[in-house]
N, CA, C and O atoms as CSV, one atom per row, in Angstrom:
chain,resi,resn,atom,element,x,y,z
A,1,MET,N,N,129.223,133.652,120.524
A,1,MET,CA,C,128.670,133.590,119.782
A,1,MET,C,C,127.010,133.034,118.813
A,1,MET,O,O,125.862,133.022,119.256
A,2,THR,N,N,127.580,132.580,117.217
A,2,THR,CA,C,126.383,132.747,116.694
A,2,THR,C,C,125.993,131.018,115.497
A,2,THR,O,O,126.918,130.246,115.246
A,3,VAL,N,N,125.344,130.903,115.255
A,3,VAL,CA,C,125.181,129.905,115.109
A,3,VAL,C,C,125.427,130.313,113.255
A,3,VAL,O,O,125.056,131.366,112.736
A,4,GLN,N,N,126.217,129.030,112.447
A,4,GLN,CA,C,127.036,129.213,111.069
A,4,GLN,C,C,126.137,129.037,110.090
A,4,GLN,O,O,126.317,127.897,109.662
A,5,VAL,N,N,125.127,129.644,109.417
A,5,VAL,CA,C,124.447,129.198,108.703
A,5,VAL,C,C,125.377,128.904,107.521
A,5,VAL,O,O,126.102,129.812,107.113
A,6,VAL,N,N,125.410,127.478,106.840
A,6,VAL,CA,C,126.073,127.380,105.545
A,6,VAL,C,C,125.160,127.597,104.380
A,6,VAL,O,O,125.548,128.370,103.503
A,7,GLY,N,N,123.885,126.959,104.246
A,7,GLY,CA,C,123.343,126.530,103.003
A,7,GLY,C,C,121.642,125.940,104.001
A,7,GLY,O,O,121.118,125.794,105.106
A,8,ILE,N,N,121.398,125.751,101.829
A,8,ILE,CA,C,120.266,124.437,102.636
A,8,ILE,C,C,119.616,122.995,102.268
A,8,ILE,O,O,119.216,122.821,101.117
A,9,ASP,N,N,119.530,122.173,103.035
A,9,ASP,CA,C,119.294,121.070,102.925
A,9,ASP,C,C,118.317,120.871,101.508
A,9,ASP,O,O,118.702,120.793,100.341
A,10,HIS,N,N,116.711,120.812,102.129
A,10,HIS,CA,C,116.143,120.760,101.538
A,10,HIS,C,C,114.484,122.134,102.196
A,10,HIS,O,O,114.316,122.821,103.204
A,11,ILE,N,N,113.862,121.941,101.223
A,11,ILE,CA,C,112.691,122.766,101.792
A,11,ILE,C,C,111.405,121.571,102.030
A,11,ILE,O,O,111.705,120.602,101.332
A,12,GLN,N,N,110.351,121.364,102.622
A,12,GLN,CA,C,109.000,121.213,102.608
A,12,GLN,C,C,108.205,121.966,102.808
A,12,GLN,O,O,108.328,123.084,103.307
A,13,LEU,N,N,107.166,121.372,102.392
A,13,LEU,CA,C,106.220,121.840,102.129
A,13,LEU,C,C,104.962,121.010,102.422
A,13,LEU,O,O,105.027,119.781,102.462
A,14,SER,N,N,103.522,121.850,102.678
A,14,SER,CA,C,102.302,120.783,102.988
A,14,SER,C,C,101.428,120.352,101.863
A,14,SER,O,O,101.341,121.158,100.937
A,15,ILE,N,N,100.576,118.927,101.733
A,15,ILE,CA,C,99.705,118.725,100.944
A,15,ILE,C,C,98.971,118.169,102.181
A,15,ILE,O,O,99.103,117.832,103.357
A,16,GLN,N,N,97.719,118.348,100.684
A,16,GLN,CA,C,96.944,117.337,101.140
A,16,GLN,C,C,96.757,115.599,101.567
A,16,GLN,O,O,97.411,115.039,100.687
A,17,ALA,N,N,96.389,114.903,102.157
A,17,ALA,CA,C,96.170,113.212,102.578
A,17,ALA,C,C,96.212,113.365,100.144
A,17,ALA,O,O,96.256,114.429,99.527
A,18,GLY,N,N,96.189,112.452,99.735
A,18,GLY,CA,C,96.387,111.442,98.668
A,18,GLY,C,C,96.640,112.552,97.919
A,18,GLY,O,O,95.892,112.661,96.947
A,19,GLY,N,N,97.545,113.508,98.073
A,19,GLY,CA,C,97.998,114.553,96.801
A,19,GLY,C,C,99.102,114.457,95.955
A,19,GLY,O,O,99.492,115.398,95.264
A,20,GLU,N,N,99.957,112.635,96.000
A,20,GLU,CA,C,101.494,112.735,95.715
A,20,GLU,C,C,100.575,112.360,94.093
A,20,GLU,O,O,100.278,113.486,93.695
A,21,GLU,N,N,100.322,111.880,93.607
A,21,GLU,CA,C,100.217,112.046,92.047
A,21,GLU,C,C,99.396,113.723,91.246
A,21,GLU,O,O,99.657,113.992,90.074
A,22,ALA,N,N,98.738,114.375,91.837
A,22,ALA,CA,C,99.232,115.295,91.171
A,22,ALA,C,C,100.553,116.434,91.973
A,22,ALA,O,O,100.871,117.575,91.636
A,23,ALA,N,N,101.054,115.627,93.034
A,23,ALA,CA,C,102.797,116.498,92.874
A,23,ALA,C,C,103.506,115.676,91.718
A,23,ALA,O,O,104.273,116.001,90.812
A,24,ARG,N,N,103.134,114.896,91.981
A,24,ARG,CA,C,104.342,114.107,90.958
A,24,ARG,C,C,104.197,115.027,89.378
A,24,ARG,O,O,105.151,115.591,88.843
A,25,ALA,N,N,102.387,114.993,88.682
A,25,ALA,CA,C,102.906,115.402,87.782
A,25,ALA,C,C,102.985,116.932,87.272
A,25,ALA,O,O,102.639,117.450,86.210
A,26,PHE,N,N,103.620,117.489,88.530
A,26,PHE,CA,C,103.856,118.689,89.050
A,26,PHE,C,C,104.981,119.415,88.975
A,26,PHE,O,O,105.165,120.361,88.210
A,27,TYR,N,N,105.767,118.966,89.795
A,27,TYR,CA,C,106.795,119.199,90.346
A,27,TYR,C,C,108.177,117.924,89.316
A,27,TYR,O,O,109.395,118.079,89.225
A,28,GLY,N,N,107.312,116.808,88.738
A,28,GLY,CA,C,108.190,116.585,88.440
A,28,GLY,C,C,107.836,115.677,86.798
A,28,GLY,O,O,108.525,114.730,86.419
A,29,ALA,N,N,106.508,116.292,85.936
A,29,ALA,CA,C,106.495,115.875,84.717
A,29,ALA,C,C,106.777,117.506,84.295
A,29,ALA,O,O,107.275,117.769,83.200
A,30,VAL,N,N,106.407,118.580,85.276
A,30,VAL,CA,C,106.303,120.412,84.683
A,30,VAL,C,C,108.189,121.690,85.324
A,30,VAL,O,O,109.003,122.564,85.027
A,31,LEU,N,N,107.834,120.981,86.036
A,31,LEU,CA,C,109.066,121.683,86.985
A,31,LEU,C,C,110.045,120.733,86.301
A,31,LEU,O,O,111.072,121.195,85.803
A,32,GLY,N,N,109.831,119.688,86.264
A,32,GLY,CA,C,111.149,118.841,86.332
A,32,GLY,C,C,112.354,118.578,87.134
A,32,GLY,O,O,113.491,118.785,86.709
A,33,LEU,N,N,112.206,118.327,87.769
A,33,LEU,CA,C,112.325,117.762,89.718
A,33,LEU,C,C,111.766,115.836,89.504
A,33,LEU,O,O,110.627,115.448,89.245
A,34,ARG,N,N,113.302,114.778,89.775
A,34,ARG,CA,C,112.791,113.848,89.347
A,34,ARG,C,C,112.922,112.999,91.759
A,34,ARG,O,O,113.469,112.791,92.841
A,35,GLU,N,N,111.797,112.969,90.764
A,35,GLU,CA,C,111.248,111.729,92.244
A,35,GLU,C,C,112.439,111.410,93.382
A,35,GLU,O,O,113.611,111.627,93.073
A,36,ILE,N,N,112.274,111.157,94.024
A,36,ILE,CA,C,113.624,110.673,95.279
A,36,ILE,C,C,113.268,109.617,96.016
A,36,ILE,O,O,112.932,109.959,97.149
A,37,VAL,N,N,113.232,108.935,95.897
A,37,VAL,CA,C,112.864,108.041,97.001
A,37,VAL,C,C,113.101,108.081,99.072
A,37,VAL,O,O,114.066,108.050,99.837
A,38,LYS,N,N,112.086,108.136,99.167
A,38,LYS,CA,C,111.221,108.690,100.914
A,38,LYS,C,C,111.834,107.214,102.090
A,38,LYS,O,O,111.447,106.045,102.099
A,39,PRO,N,N,112.900,107.907,102.968
A,39,PRO,CA,C,113.717,106.357,103.733
A,39,PRO,C,C,112.892,105.639,103.930
A,39,PRO,O,O,111.813,106.232,103.924
A,40,ALA,N,N,112.757,104.085,104.209
A,40,ALA,CA,C,112.277,103.623,104.514
A,40,ALA,C,C,110.739,104.119,105.491
A,40,ALA,O,O,109.514,104.068,105.381
A,41,GLU,N,N,112.020,104.702,106.662
A,41,GLU,CA,C,111.215,104.781,108.321
A,41,GLU,C,C,109.749,106.220,107.899
A,41,GLU,O,O,108.941,106.576,108.758
A,42,LEU,N,N,109.761,106.660,106.773
A,42,LEU,CA,C,109.115,107.351,106.628
A,42,LEU,C,C,107.928,107.260,105.445
A,42,LEU,O,O,106.847,107.834,105.576
A,43,THR,N,N,108.186,106.681,104.598
A,43,THR,CA,C,107.156,105.760,103.889
A,43,THR,C,C,106.030,105.779,104.240
A,43,THR,O,O,105.262,105.777,103.278
A,44,GLY,N,N,105.477,105.799,105.340
A,44,GLY,CA,C,104.504,104.874,105.611
A,44,GLY,C,C,102.615,106.691,105.759
A,44,GLY,O,O,101.406,106.921,105.738
A,45,ARG,N,N,104.725,107.520,105.949
A,45,ARG,CA,C,103.984,109.191,106.351
A,45,ARG,C,C,102.816,109.932,105.671
A,45,ARG,O,O,102.130,110.872,106.073
A,46,GLY,N,N,102.784,108.892,103.973
A,46,GLY,CA,C,102.231,109.880,102.567
A,46,GLY,C,C,103.188,111.318,102.010
A,46,GLY,O,O,104.149,111.885,102.532
A,47,GLY,N,N,102.590,111.528,100.993
A,47,GLY,CA,C,103.411,112.676,100.379
A,47,GLY,C,C,105.431,111.697,99.282
A,47,GLY,O,O,105.639,110.542,98.909
A,48,CYS,N,N,105.635,111.990,99.268
A,48,CYS,CA,C,106.886,113.068,98.133
A,48,CYS,C,C,108.110,113.739,97.950
A,48,CYS,O,O,108.185,114.936,98.227
A,49,TRP,N,N,109.272,112.990,97.432
A,49,TRP,CA,C,110.131,113.980,97.700
A,49,TRP,C,C,110.945,114.259,96.151
A,49,TRP,O,O,111.018,113.487,95.195
A,50,PHE,N,N,111.410,115.398,96.271
A,50,PHE,CA,C,112.000,115.857,94.992
A,50,PHE,C,C,113.180,116.173,94.799
A,50,PHE,O,O,113.790,116.066,95.863
A,51,ALA,N,N,114.279,116.750,93.406
A,51,ALA,CA,C,115.374,117.019,93.874
A,51,ALA,C,C,115.626,117.054,92.081
A,51,ALA,O,O,115.179,116.380,91.153
A,52,GLY,N,N,116.367,117.956,92.162
A,52,GLY,CA,C,117.273,118.156,91.269
A,52,GLY,C,C,118.722,119.708,91.236
A,52,GLY,O,O,118.868,120.589,92.084
A,53,PRO,N,N,119.514,119.490,89.967
A,53,PRO,CA,C,120.887,120.307,90.352
A,53,PRO,C,C,120.276,121.786,91.620
A,53,PRO,O,O,119.525,122.739,91.415
A,54,GLY,N,N,120.789,121.484,92.474
A,54,GLY,CA,C,121.624,123.036,94.279
A,54,GLY,C,C,119.584,122.948,95.058
A,54,GLY,O,O,119.240,123.893,95.767
A,55,VAL,N,N,118.288,121.499,94.715
A,55,VAL,CA,C,117.385,121.774,95.395
A,55,VAL,C,C,116.398,120.442,95.445
A,55,VAL,O,O,115.928,119.881,94.456
A,56,ALA,N,N,116.154,119.992,97.120
A,56,ALA,CA,C,115.939,118.787,96.953
A,56,ALA,C,C,114.438,120.037,98.001
A,56,ALA,O,O,114.479,120.892,98.885
A,57,ILE,N,N,113.264,119.315,97.076
A,57,ILE,CA,C,111.663,119.876,97.853
A,57,ILE,C,C,111.139,118.614,98.523
A,57,ILE,O,O,111.200,117.480,98.048
A,58,HIS,N,N,110.714,118.903,99.475
A,58,HIS,CA,C,109.735,117.015,100.426
A,58,HIS,C,C,108.368,117.476,100.785
A,58,HIS,O,O,108.008,118.447,101.450
A,59,LEU,N,N,107.745,116.614,100.228
A,59,LEU,CA,C,106.517,117.785,100.230
A,59,LEU,C,C,105.565,116.362,101.182
A,59,LEU,O,O,105.368,115.164,100.980
A,60,GLY,N,N,105.199,117.340,102.221
A,60,GLY,CA,C,104.020,116.630,103.522
A,60,GLY,C,C,103.428,116.064,103.669
A,60,GLY,O,O,102.701,116.915,104.180
A,61,VAL,N,N,102.673,114.916,103.764
A,61,VAL,CA,C,101.363,115.304,103.913
A,61,VAL,C,C,100.171,115.812,105.475
A,61,VAL,O,O,100.084,114.782,106.143
A,62,GLU,N,N,99.403,116.858,106.108
A,62,GLU,CA,C,99.544,117.725,106.443
A,62,GLU,C,C,97.952,117.318,107.113
A,62,GLU,O,O,96.828,117.612,106.704
A,63,PRO,N,N,98.255,116.775,107.927
A,63,PRO,CA,C,96.717,117.382,108.622
A,63,PRO,C,C,96.177,118.444,108.387
A,63,PRO,O,O,97.107,119.250,108.405
A,64,GLY,N,N,94.970,119.149,108.108
A,64,GLY,CA,C,94.116,120.063,107.868
A,64,GLY,C,C,94.606,121.264,107.861
A,64,GLY,O,O,94.446,122.353,108.411
A,65,PHE,N,N,95.601,120.471,106.655
A,65,PHE,CA,C,96.655,121.273,105.707
A,65,PHE,C,C,96.241,123.139,104.543
A,65,PHE,O,O,95.668,123.067,103.456
A,66,ARG,N,N,96.425,123.688,104.789
A,66,ARG,CA,C,96.024,124.802,104.015
A,66,ARG,C,C,97.582,125.842,103.222
A,66,ARG,O,O,98.623,126.253,103.734
A,67,PRO,N,N,97.057,125.926,101.896
A,67,PRO,CA,C,97.934,125.959,101.269
A,67,PRO,C,C,99.240,128.005,101.755
A,67,PRO,O,O,98.755,129.096,102.054
A,68,LEU,N,N,100.004,127.830,101.684
A,68,LEU,CA,C,100.346,129.034,101.549
A,68,LEU,C,C,100.638,129.869,100.897
A,68,LEU,O,O,101.405,129.748,99.942
A,69,ALA,N,N,99.902,131.304,101.383
A,69,ALA,CA,C,99.061,132.061,100.932
A,69,ALA,C,C,100.317,133.143,100.170
A,69,ALA,O,O,100.549,133.249,98.966
A,70,LYS,N,N,101.232,134.113,101.720
A,70,LYS,CA,C,102.370,134.507,100.902
A,70,LYS,C,C,103.736,134.029,101.256
A,70,LYS,O,O,104.585,134.397,100.445
A,71,ALA,N,N,104.317,133.088,102.550
A,71,ALA,CA,C,105.587,132.616,102.562
A,71,ALA,C,C,105.821,131.906,100.997
A,71,ALA,O,O,104.827,131.647,100.318
A,72,HIS,N,N,107.234,131.608,100.470
A,72,HIS,CA,C,107.805,130.257,99.645
A,72,HIS,C,C,108.862,130.650,99.612
A,72,HIS,O,O,109.580,131.523,100.100
A,73,PRO,N,N,108.873,128.815,98.061
A,73,PRO,CA,C,110.028,129.566,98.480
A,73,PRO,C,C,110.530,130.281,97.576
A,73,PRO,O,O,109.761,131.174,97.220
A,74,ALA,N,N,112.329,130.250,96.606
A,74,ALA,CA,C,112.015,131.141,95.321
A,74,ALA,C,C,113.413,130.147,95.129
A,74,ALA,O,O,114.374,130.031,95.890
A,75,LEU,N,N,113.254,129.754,94.354
A,75,LEU,CA,C,113.269,128.492,92.441
A,75,LEU,C,C,114.029,129.524,91.608
A,75,LEU,O,O,113.523,130.613,91.338
A,76,LEU,N,N,115.397,129.126,91.156
A,76,LEU,CA,C,116.336,129.207,90.270
A,76,LEU,C,C,116.032,128.084,89.145
A,76,LEU,O,O,116.342,126.934,88.834
A,77,VAL,N,N,115.298,129.069,88.779
A,77,VAL,CA,C,115.317,128.373,87.024
A,77,VAL,C,C,116.412,129.106,86.114
A,77,VAL,O,O,116.881,130.221,86.345
A,78,ALA,N,N,116.906,127.809,84.436
A,78,ALA,CA,C,118.155,127.865,84.126
A,78,ALA,C,C,117.279,129.669,83.313
A,78,ALA,O,O,117.608,130.812,83.630
A,79,ASP,N,N,116.355,129.332,82.442
A,79,ASP,CA,C,115.639,130.934,81.908
A,79,ASP,C,C,114.278,131.309,81.721
A,79,ASP,O,O,113.521,131.359,80.752
A,80,LEU,N,N,114.188,131.577,83.038
A,80,LEU,CA,C,112.936,132.091,83.395
A,80,LEU,C,C,111.388,132.442,81.990
A,80,LEU,O,O,110.178,132.538,82.197
A,81,ALA,N,N,112.356,132.562,80.374
A,81,ALA,CA,C,111.166,133.225,80.028
A,81,ALA,C,C,111.170,131.226,79.384
A,81,ALA,O,O,110.039,130.911,79.013
A,82,ALA,N,N,111.741,130.586,79.314
A,82,ALA,CA,C,111.813,129.288,78.409
A,82,ALA,C,C,110.927,128.237,79.722
A,82,ALA,O,O,110.442,127.190,79.293
A,83,ALA,N,N,110.732,128.569,81.384
A,83,ALA,CA,C,110.221,128.454,82.344
A,83,ALA,C,C,108.722,128.362,82.089
A,83,ALA,O,O,107.897,127.485,82.348
A,84,ARG,N,N,108.622,129.741,81.402
A,84,ARG,CA,C,106.711,130.006,81.158
A,84,ARG,C,C,106.592,130.076,80.296
A,84,ARG,O,O,105.873,130.967,79.844
A,85,ALA,N,N,107.186,129.230,79.544
A,85,ALA,CA,C,106.571,129.421,78.544
A,85,ALA,C,C,106.181,127.486,78.399
A,85,ALA,O,O,105.655,126.921,77.441
A,86,THR,N,N,106.580,126.977,79.476
A,86,THR,CA,C,106.641,125.571,79.786
A,86,THR,C,C,105.455,125.344,80.491
A,86,THR,O,O,104.598,124.604,80.007
A,87,LEU,N,N,105.222,126.150,82.091
A,87,LEU,CA,C,104.178,126.814,82.423
A,87,LEU,C,C,102.668,126.605,82.040
A,87,LEU,O,O,101.633,126.081,82.452
A,88,ALA,N,N,103.189,127.352,80.981
A,88,ALA,CA,C,101.652,128.396,80.208
A,88,ALA,C,C,101.329,126.826,79.623
A,88,ALA,O,O,100.365,126.271,80.151
A,89,THR,N,N,102.230,125.906,78.337
A,89,THR,CA,C,101.821,124.805,78.192
A,89,THR,C,C,100.045,123.968,79.298
A,89,THR,O,O,98.873,123.608,79.186
A,90,ALA,N,N,100.886,124.089,79.981
A,90,ALA,CA,C,100.984,122.826,80.997
A,90,ALA,C,C,99.271,123.762,81.516
A,90,ALA,O,O,98.375,123.290,82.215
A,91,GLY,N,N,99.319,125.050,80.916
A,91,GLY,CA,C,98.047,125.830,81.620
A,91,GLY,C,C,98.426,126.096,83.919
A,91,GLY,O,O,97.916,126.514,84.959
A,92,VAL,N,N,99.385,125.591,83.463
A,92,VAL,CA,C,99.527,126.675,85.782
A,92,VAL,C,C,99.594,128.456,85.232
A,92,VAL,O,O,100.354,129.188,84.599
A,93,PRO,N,N,98.490,128.521,85.828
A,93,PRO,CA,C,98.672,130.022,85.727
A,93,PRO,C,C,99.882,131.190,86.631
A,93,PRO,O,O,99.858,131.170,87.862
A,94,ILE,N,N,100.564,131.844,86.127
A,94,ILE,CA,C,101.923,133.189,86.578
A,94,ILE,C,C,100.854,133.816,86.851
A,94,ILE,O,O,99.780,134.031,86.290
A,95,GLU,N,N,101.385,134.091,87.900
A,95,GLU,CA,C,101.730,135.589,88.468
A,95,GLU,C,C,102.884,136.449,88.661
A,95,GLU,O,O,104.069,136.132,88.765
A,96,GLU,N,N,102.229,137.811,88.696
A,96,GLU,CA,C,103.568,138.478,87.565
A,96,GLU,C,C,104.187,139.356,88.863
A,96,GLU,O,O,103.579,139.550,89.916
A,97,ASP,N,N,105.465,139.812,88.557
A,97,ASP,CA,C,105.846,139.631,89.829
A,97,ASP,C,C,106.122,141.728,89.961
A,97,ASP,O,O,106.884,142.422,89.288
A,98,GLY,N,N,104.796,142.313,91.496
A,98,GLY,CA,C,104.270,143.843,90.699
A,98,GLY,C,C,105.732,144.728,91.301
A,98,GLY,O,O,106.065,145.901,91.465
A,99,SER,N,N,106.099,143.877,91.423
A,99,SER,CA,C,106.813,144.936,93.234
A,99,SER,C,C,107.699,145.767,91.904
A,99,SER,O,O,108.047,146.706,92.620
A,100,GLY,N,N,107.983,145.931,91.268
A,100,GLY,CA,C,108.946,146.718,90.084
A,100,GLY,C,C,110.449,146.834,89.918
A,100,GLY,O,O,111.065,147.508,89.092
A,101,LEU,N,N,111.192,145.563,91.445
A,101,LEU,CA,C,112.515,144.881,91.686
A,101,LEU,C,C,112.683,144.998,90.169
A,101,LEU,O,O,111.675,144.944,89.464
A,102,PRO,N,N,114.320,145.211,89.431
A,102,PRO,CA,C,114.644,144.968,88.428
A,102,PRO,C,C,114.991,143.139,88.169
A,102,PRO,O,O,115.924,142.755,87.463
A,103,VAL,N,N,114.323,142.479,88.677
A,103,VAL,CA,C,114.366,141.048,88.990
A,103,VAL,C,C,113.566,140.141,87.866
A,103,VAL,O,O,112.360,140.237,87.641
A,104,ARG,N,N,114.443,139.278,87.232
A,104,ARG,CA,C,113.771,138.701,86.992
A,104,ARG,C,C,112.906,137.142,87.008
A,104,ARG,O,O,113.406,136.052,86.731
A,105,ARG,N,N,111.342,137.435,87.454
A,105,ARG,CA,C,110.614,136.572,88.093
A,105,ARG,C,C,108.861,136.489,88.429
A,105,ARG,O,O,108.709,136.988,89.544
A,106,CYS,N,N,107.926,136.176,88.035
A,106,CYS,CA,C,106.934,135.219,88.953
A,106,CYS,C,C,106.593,133.955,89.812
A,106,CYS,O,O,107.280,132.938,89.900
A,107,TYR,N,N,105.094,134.284,90.584
A,107,TYR,CA,C,105.066,133.115,91.002
A,107,TYR,C,C,104.430,132.230,89.990
A,107,TYR,O,O,104.301,132.503,88.797
A,108,VAL,N,N,103.859,130.604,90.882
A,108,VAL,CA,C,103.059,130.448,90.687
A,108,VAL,C,C,102.387,129.472,92.032
A,108,VAL,O,O,102.726,129.498,93.215
A,109,ARG,N,N,101.524,128.788,91.486
A,109,ARG,CA,C,101.179,128.061,92.030
A,109,ARG,C,C,101.374,126.235,92.317
A,109,ARG,O,O,101.719,125.703,91.262
A,110,ASP,N,N,101.253,125.387,93.285
A,110,ASP,CA,C,101.781,124.334,93.145
A,110,ASP,C,C,99.800,123.850,92.621
A,110,ASP,O,O,98.827,124.484,92.212
A,111,PRO,N,N,100.117,122.354,92.979
A,111,PRO,CA,C,98.686,122.117,92.381
A,111,PRO,C,C,97.880,122.248,93.784
A,111,PRO,O,O,96.673,122.030,93.896
A,112,PHE,N,N,98.772,122.650,94.866
A,112,PHE,CA,C,97.764,122.699,96.216
A,112,PHE,C,C,97.723,124.094,96.375
A,112,PHE,O,O,96.736,124.297,95.668
A,113,GLY,N,N,97.963,124.901,96.664
A,113,GLY,CA,C,98.197,126.450,96.504
A,113,GLY,C,C,98.723,126.771,96.825
A,113,GLY,O,O,98.365,127.810,97.379
A,114,ASN,N,N,100.471,126.365,96.989
A,114,ASN,CA,C,101.006,126.999,97.709
A,114,ASN,C,C,102.619,127.315,97.152
A,114,ASN,O,O,103.529,126.493,97.053
A,115,ARG,N,N,102.657,129.009,96.776
A,115,ARG,CA,C,103.435,129.776,96.212
A,115,ARG,C,C,105.095,129.403,96.303
A,115,ARG,O,O,105.748,129.182,97.323
A,116,LEU,N,N,105.480,129.408,95.115
A,116,LEU,CA,C,106.641,129.258,94.626
A,116,LEU,C,C,105.982,130.437,94.136
A,116,LEU,O,O,104.864,130.906,93.925
A,117,GLU,N,N,108.015,130.856,94.000
A,117,GLU,CA,C,108.583,132.208,93.329
A,117,GLU,C,C,109.669,130.747,92.830
A,117,GLU,O,O,110.154,129.699,93.256
A,118,LEU,N,N,109.524,132.124,90.957
A,118,LEU,CA,C,110.989,131.433,89.924
A,118,LEU,C,C,111.399,132.867,89.899
A,118,LEU,O,O,110.680,133.865,89.937
A,119,VAL,N,N,112.461,132.789,89.840
A,119,VAL,CA,C,114.479,133.138,89.816
A,119,VAL,C,C,115.214,133.427,88.197
A,119,VAL,O,O,116.442,133.499,88.236
A,120,ASP,N,N,114.826,133.528,87.361
A,120,ASP,CA,C,115.708,133.195,86.398
A,120,ASP,C,C,117.148,133.292,87.027
A,120,ASP,O,O,117.156,134.205,87.853
A,121,GLN,N,N,118.343,132.678,86.926
A,121,GLN,CA,C,119.296,132.223,87.384
A,121,GLN,C,C,120.692,133.596,87.064
A,121,GLN,O,O,121.742,133.524,87.704
A,122,ARG,N,N,120.525,134.426,86.310
A,122,ARG,CA,C,121.440,135.070,85.981
A,122,ARG,C,C,120.623,136.503,87.180
A,122,ARG,O,O,121.594,137.219,87.425
A,123,ASP,N,N,119.655,136.983,87.760
A,123,ASP,CA,C,119.804,137.147,88.688
A,123,ASP,C,C,120.002,136.369,90.083
A,123,ASP,O,O,119.729,136.359,91.283
A,124,ARG,N,N,120.300,136.087,89.621
A,124,ARG,CA,C,120.228,134.812,91.766
A,124,ARG,C,C,121.302,135.776,92.888
A,124,ARG,O,O,122.345,136.278,92.470
A,125,GLY,N,N,120.861,135.913,94.274
A,125,GLY,CA,C,121.114,136.419,94.653
A,125,GLY,C,C,120.421,137.557,95.224
A,125,GLY,O,O,120.373,138.059,96.347
A,126,PHE,N,N,119.840,137.835,93.965
A,126,PHE,CA,C,119.135,139.596,93.930
A,126,PHE,C,C,118.578,139.840,95.761
A,126,PHE,O,O,118.658,140.956,96.275
A,127,GLY,N,N,118.069,138.682,96.499
A,127,GLY,CA,C,117.554,138.839,98.079
A,127,GLY,C,C,119.209,138.900,99.009
A,127,GLY,O,O,119.095,138.153,99.980
A,128,GLY,N,N,120.529,139.507,98.975
A,128,GLY,CA,C,121.494,139.282,99.374
A,128,GLY,C,C,121.927,137.806,99.929
A,128,GLY,O,O,122.317,137.665,101.088
A,129,ALA,N,N,121.775,136.164,98.537
A,129,ALA,CA,C,122.209,135.830,99.346
A,129,ALA,C,C,124.073,136.153,98.763
A,129,ALA,O,O,125.011,135.867,99.507
């Protein structure tokens, strides 16, 4: 018998203490996710939570924080070309995909250095999902 994984409830990324405003500017204003209220039992830990259609990202304060250099979530975007334009306007550097795969995607770093992959929704499932 095996465990039957049926989806992902949320992903959690680490941030440094005091990074909530930078998180709100990036995840809220640039990526267009809405901030959701954390449960009262968790508010004293710092960080903030965001959600959008089909995605929830929890940002938690981690002592000794180090950004994820290679590990990353892959977020689906409605239109990668439009997302790239928005990111460029916001001054967010875009890392091109050099894999040679026929997939519309790129990488960005959040304000804390965590790597995020952005995949055009038309290429949903290229990784096997």
